[in-house]
C-alpha positions as CSV (number, residue, x, y, z in Angstrom):
1,X,-0.6,59.3,-3.6
2,X,0.2,57.9,-0.1
3,X,-3.3,56.4,0.0
4,X,-2.8,54.8,-3.5
5,X,0.6,53.3,-2.4
6,X,-1.0,51.9,0.8
7,X,-3.7,50.3,-1.3
8,X,-1.2,48.8,-3.7
9,X,0.8,47.4,-0.7
10,X,-2.3,45.8,0.8
11,X,-3.2,44.3,-2.6
12,X,0.3,42.9,-2.9
13,X,0.2,41.4,0.6
14,X,-3.2,39.8,-0.2
15,X,-1.8,38.2,-3.4
16,X,1.3,37.0,-1.6
17,X,-0.5,35.6,1.5
18,X,-1.2,32.1,0.0
19,X,2.5,31.8,-0.9
20,X,3.5,33.0,2.5
21,X,1.1,30.6,4.2
22,X,2.4,27.8,1.9
23,X,6.0,28.6,2.8
24,X,5.2,28.6,6.5
25,X,3.2,25.4,6.5
26,X,6.3,23.6,7.8
27,X,7.8,24.9,11.0
28,X,11.3,23.9,9.9
29,X,13.2,23.7,6.7
30,X,14.6,20.1,7.0
31,X,14.1,16.7,5.3
32,X,11.0,14.7,5.6
33,X,11.2,11.0,6.8
34,X,9.0,8.8,4.7
35,X,8.8,5.7,6.8
36,X,8.1,2.5,4.9
37,X,7.0,-0.1,7.3
38,X,8.1,-3.1,5.2
39,X,11.6,-4.2,4.0
40,X,13.2,-3.1,0.7
41,X,11.9,-4.5,-2.5
42,X,8.2,-4.8,-1.7
43,X,5.2,-2.8,-2.8
44,X,5.4,0.2,-0.4
45,X,9.1,0.5,-0.8
46,X,8.9,0.5,-4.6
47,X,6.1,3.0,-4.7
48,X,7.7,5.3,-2.1
49,X,11.0,5.4,-3.9
50,X,9.3,6.1,-7.2
51,X,7.2,8.9,-5.7
52,X,9.8,10.5,-3.4
53,X,12.0,12.3,-5.9
54,X,9.1,14.2,-7.5
55,X,7.4,14.8,-4.2
56,X,10.6,16.3,-2.9
57,X,10.6,18.8,-5.8
58,X,7.0,19.7,-5.1
59,X,7.5,20.2,-1.4
60,X,10.8,22.0,-1.8
61,X,12.5,19.7,0.7
62,X,14.0,16.2,0.5
63,X,11.8,13.2,1.2
64,X,14.0,10.5,2.6
65,X,12.7,6.9,2.5
66,X,13.4,4.9,5.6
67,X,12.6,1.2,5.9
68,X,11.3,0.1,9.3
69,X,9.9,-3.3,8.6
70,X,8.5,-6.0,10.9
71,X,5.3,-7.4,12.5
72,X,3.2,-6.9,9.4
73,X,4.0,-3.2,9.4
74,X,3.3,-2.5,13.1
75,X,6.9,-1.6,14.0
76,X,7.3,1.2,11.4
77,X,3.7,2.5,12.0
78,X,4.3,2.7,15.8
79,X,7.6,4.7,15.1
80,X,5.5,7.2,13.2
81,X,2.8,7.4,15.9
82,X,5.5,8.3,18.4
83,X,7.2,10.9,16.2
84,X,6.6,14.7,16.5
85,X,3.4,15.7,14.8
86,X,5.0,18.4,12.6
87,X,4.8,16.9,9.1
88,X,8.5,15.9,9.0
89,X,7.6,12.2,9.6
90,X,5.2,10.4,7.3
91,X,4.1,6.8,7.0
92,X,3.8,5.2,3.6
93,X,1.2,2.6,4.5
94,X,0.0,-0.6,2.8
95,X,-3.6,-1.9,3.0
96,X,-2.6,-4.2,5.9
97,X,-2.8,-1.0,8.0
98,X,-6.6,-1.3,8.0
99,X,-6.6,-5.1,8.6
100,X,-4.1,-5.4,11.4
101,X,-6.5,-4.3,14.2
102,X,-8.7,-7.3,13.4
103,X,-5.7,-9.7,13.4
104,X,-3.5,-8.5,16.3
105,X,-4.8,-9.1,19.8
106,X,-2.9,-6.2,21.4
107,X,-2.4,-3.3,19.0
108,X,0.3,-0.8,20.1
109,X,-1.8,2.1,18.7
110,X,-5.2,3.0,17.5
111,X,-5.3,2.6,13.7
112,X,-7.8,5.3,13.1
113,X,-7.4,7.8,16.0
114,X,-3.6,7.9,16.1
115,X,-3.0,8.9,12.5
116,X,-3.9,11.9,10.4
117,X,-4.9,10.8,6.8
118,X,-2.9,12.7,4.2
119,X,-3.8,11.0,0.9
120,X,-4.0,7.8,-1.2
121,X,-1.3,7.1,-3.8
122,X,-3.1,4.2,-5.6
123,X,-4.1,0.6,-5.7
124,X,-2.9,-2.7,-7.4
125,X,-4.2,-6.2,-7.4
126,X,-2.3,-9.0,-5.8
127,X,-0.8,-11.7,-8.1
128,X,-0.5,-15.3,-7.3
129,X,2.7,-16.6,-8.9
130,X,4.3,-20.1,-8.9
131,X,7.9,-21.2,-9.2
132,X,8.4,-22.7,-12.7
133,X,8.9,-26.2,-11.2
134,X,5.7,-26.1,-9.2
135,X,2.7,-28.0,-10.8
136,X,0.4,-24.9,-10.7
137,X,-0.8,-23.3,-13.9
138,X,-4.4,-22.4,-12.9
139,X,-6.2,-21.6,-9.7
140,X,-8.0,-25.0,-10.1
141,X,-4.6,-26.7,-9.8
142,X,-3.9,-24.9,-6.5
143,X,-7.4,-25.7,-5.1
144,X,-7.0,-29.4,-6.1
145,X,-3.7,-29.6,-4.3
146,X,-5.3,-27.9,-1.3
147,X,-7.7,-30.9,-0.9
148,X,-4.7,-33.2,-0.2
149,X,-2.9,-33.1,3.1
150,X,-1.9,-29.7,4.4
151,X,-2.2,-28.2,1.0
152,X,0.4,-26.1,-0.9
153,X,2.5,-23.6,1.0
154,X,2.2,-20.0,-0.1
155,X,4.2,-16.9,0.9
156,X,2.8,-13.5,1.5
157,X,4.1,-10.2,3.1
158,X,2.5,-11.3,6.4
159,X,-0.7,-11.8,8.4
160,X,-3.6,-9.7,7.3
161,X,-2.1,-9.1,3.8
162,X,-4.5,-9.2,0.8
163,X,-2.8,-12.5,-0.3
164,X,-3.5,-14.0,3.1
165,X,-7.1,-12.9,3.2
166,X,-7.6,-14.1,-0.4
167,X,-6.5,-17.6,0.4
168,X,-8.4,-17.7,3.6
169,X,-11.6,-16.9,1.8
170,X,-10.9,-19.4,-0.9
171,X,-10.3,-22.0,1.8
172,X,-13.7,-21.3,3.3
173,X,-15.4,-21.4,-0.1
174,X,-13.8,-24.6,-1.4
175,X,-12.9,-26.6,1.7
176,X,-9.3,-26.7,0.5
177,X,-6.4,-26.2,2.9
178,X,-3.4,-23.9,2.2
179,X,-0.4,-23.4,4.4
180,X,0.4,-19.8,5.0
181,X,4.1,-18.8,5.2
182,X,4.2,-15.1,6.3
183,X,7.4,-13.1,5.5
184,X,8.5,-9.7,6.7
185,X,7.6,-8.1,3.3
186,X,7.1,-8.5,-0.4
187,X,10.8,-8.5,-1.2
188,X,11.6,-11.5,1.1
189,X,8.5,-13.3,0.0
190,X,9.3,-13.0,-3.7
191,X,13.0,-14.0,-3.1
192,X,11.8,-17.1,-1.3
193,X,9.6,-18.0,-4.3
194,X,12.4,-17.4,-6.7
195,X,14.6,-19.7,-4.7
196,X,12.0,-22.4,-4.5
197,X,11.6,-22.2,-0.8
198,X,7.8,-21.8,-1.3
199,X,6.0,-23.0,-4.5
200,X,3.6,-20.0,-4.5
201,X,3.8,-16.3,-3.6
202,X,0.9,-13.9,-3.4
203,X,1.7,-10.2,-3.2
204,X,0.9,-7.1,-5.3
205,X,1.8,-6.9,-8.9
206,X,4.2,-4.1,-8.0
207,X,6.5,-6.6,-6.1
208,X,6.0,-9.9,-8.0
209,X,5.0,-8.6,-11.5
210,X,8.5,-8.0,-12.9
211,X,9.4,-11.6,-12.2
212,X,6.3,-12.9,-14.0
213,X,7.1,-10.7,-16.9
214,X,10.7,-12.0,-17.0
215,X,9.5,-15.6,-16.8
216,X,11.3,-16.4,-13.6
217,X,7.8,-17.0,-11.9
218,X,4.6,-18.1,-13.5
219,X,1.4,-16.0,-13.1
220,X,-1.6,-18.1,-11.9
221,X,-4.3,-15.6,-10.8
222,X,-5.0,-12.0,-10.2
223,X,-7.2,-10.6,-7.4
224,X,-8.5,-7.6,-9.3
225,X,-12.0,-7.1,-10.8
226,X,-10.4,-7.3,-14.3
227,X,-7.2,-8.4,-15.9
228,X,-4.2,-6.2,-15.5
229,X,-3.0,-4.4,-18.7
230,X,0.6,-5.2,-17.5
231,X,-0.2,-9.0,-17.2
232,X,-3.1,-9.6,-19.7
233,X,-2.3,-13.3,-19.9
234,X,-3.1,-13.9,-16.2
235,X,-6.8,-14.6,-15.5
236,X,-8.5,-13.2,-12.5
237,X,-9.8,-15.2,-9.5
238,X,-13.3,-14.2,-10.7
239,X,-12.7,-15.7,-14.1
240,X,-11.6,-18.9,-12.6
241,X,-14.8,-19.8,-10.9
242,X,-15.4,-17.2,-8.3
243,X,-17.6,-14.4,-9.8
244,X,-17.5,-11.1,-8.0
245,X,-14.2,-11.8,-6.2
246,X,-12.0,-8.7,-6.2
247,X,-9.5,-7.3,-3.7
248,X,-6.8,-4.8,-4.3
249,X,-3.8,-3.8,-2.2
250,X,-3.3,0.0,-1.8
251,X,-0.6,2.4,-0.7
252,X,-1.4,5.7,1.1
253,X,0.3,8.4,3.2
254,X,-0.5,9.0,6.9
255,X,1.0,11.4,9.5
256,X,0.9,11.4,13.3
257,X,-2.4,12.6,14.8
258,X,-2.5,16.3,15.7
259,X,-0.3,17.2,12.7
260,X,-1.4,20.7,11.8
261,X,-4.1,20.9,9.2
262,X,-2.1,23.4,7.1
263,X,0.8,21.0,7.0
264,X,-1.4,18.0,6.0
265,X,-3.1,20.2,3.3
266,X,0.3,21.2,1.9
267,X,1.6,17.6,1.7
268,X,-1.7,16.5,0.2
269,X,-1.7,19.2,-2.5
270,X,1.9,18.3,-3.5
271,X,1.2,14.6,-3.4
272,X,-1.7,15.2,-5.8
273,X,0.5,17.2,-8.0
274,X,3.1,14.4,-7.9
275,X,0.5,11.8,-8.9
276,X,-0.6,14.1,-11.8
277,X,3.0,14.2,-13.2
278,X,3.0,12.2,-16.5
279,X,6.3,10.5,-15.7
280,X,5.1,9.3,-12.3
281,X,1.8,8.1,-13.7
282,X,3.6,6.2,-16.4
283,X,6.0,4.5,-14.0
284,X,3.2,3.6,-11.6
285,X,1.1,2.1,-14.4
286,X,4.2,0.2,-15.5
287,X,4.4,-1.6,-12.2
288,X,0.6,-2.4,-12.2
289,X,-0.5,0.4,-9.9
290,X,-3.4,2.8,-10.7
291,X,-2.7,6.2,-9.2
292,X,-5.7,7.8,-7.4
293,X,-5.4,11.1,-5.5
294,X,-7.7,11.8,-2.6
295,X,-8.2,14.7,-0.2
296,X,-7.3,14.0,3.5
297,X,-11.0,13.7,4.3
298,X,-11.7,11.3,1.4
299,X,-8.7,9.2,2.3
300,X,-9.7,9.1,6.0
301,X,-13.2,7.9,5.0
302,X,-11.5,5.3,2.6
303,X,-9.3,3.9,5.4
304,X,-12.3,3.7,7.7
305,X,-14.3,1.9,5.1
306,X,-11.4,-0.6,4.5
307,X,-11.3,-1.1,8.3
308,X,-14.9,-2.1,8.3
309,X,-14.8,-4.1,5.1
310,X,-11.9,-6.3,6.1
311,X,-13.1,-6.6,9.7
312,X,-16.2,-8.2,8.4
313,X,-14.2,-10.6,6.2
314,X,-11.9,-11.6,9.1
315,X,-14.9,-12.4,11.3
316,X,-17.0,-14.2,8.7
317,X,-14.1,-16.4,7.6
318,X,-12.6,-16.8,11.1
319,X,-9.2,-15.7,9.8
320,X,-6.5,-15.8,12.5
321,X,-2.8,-14.9,12.6
322,X,-0.5,-17.7,11.8
């Protein structure tokens, strides 16, 4: 009888061990800081605040969004690098994370070595939008204006953003000139366009899309490989004379390097479960973002490939910080 009880106890411990390991993945039961390295109202901020409540439920601890904007995301990213590697501080990063090393002469950290990849959230095309009073209805209108003087001014979330890289490539391909006006994030860039301070703004559909839908800004071109289901009336750059042109902005989650693998795996699993939630998927789709879960290894390889891809674009088109 004693032997049977001992066997049952061992079996129970074996069944419970994954739950125990899951519960012990975090050393402390306290909130998690989700650092957004851009100001409120932009792409990363919108996505983080949409994902955080459900991710909090999955993790069993509150995920608190904290905005640390500035320097094209470098300030917030550096704050995460210098935080304890225990899983309680995460970076919700934009695609500029993989571009900054090619644009910034003296980086305060190593983009690849100083972070532990956790997972991708999803991607969205950037949308070029014009103030209603601006004379731009098509990409051809913008390019024609770029062949006169200094060309039209356009706002983006900053140097190395997908919008900045897109216009730099178009300048090389067409000989047109465009004047880049970098802002501290998507929220300030969009507000400047709404106020008529810049005639054009180019940022992800997440940040600018609602204003195009409302009619307060006019959609001119999308950077994606195909039209967005949220903005079916806005043609792509490829459709407007540049076949094969496609570039998306993305949002992913990173932790400080040396964060324990068990902690990274726990957050990744709960992030994947969050992205599988029907309500989350519907809300992400509604702002023009396609959710796409990845394992830590897959996301690490993705960031490395983006680093190489955009480094090549920056060198080929001689793109520099403004």
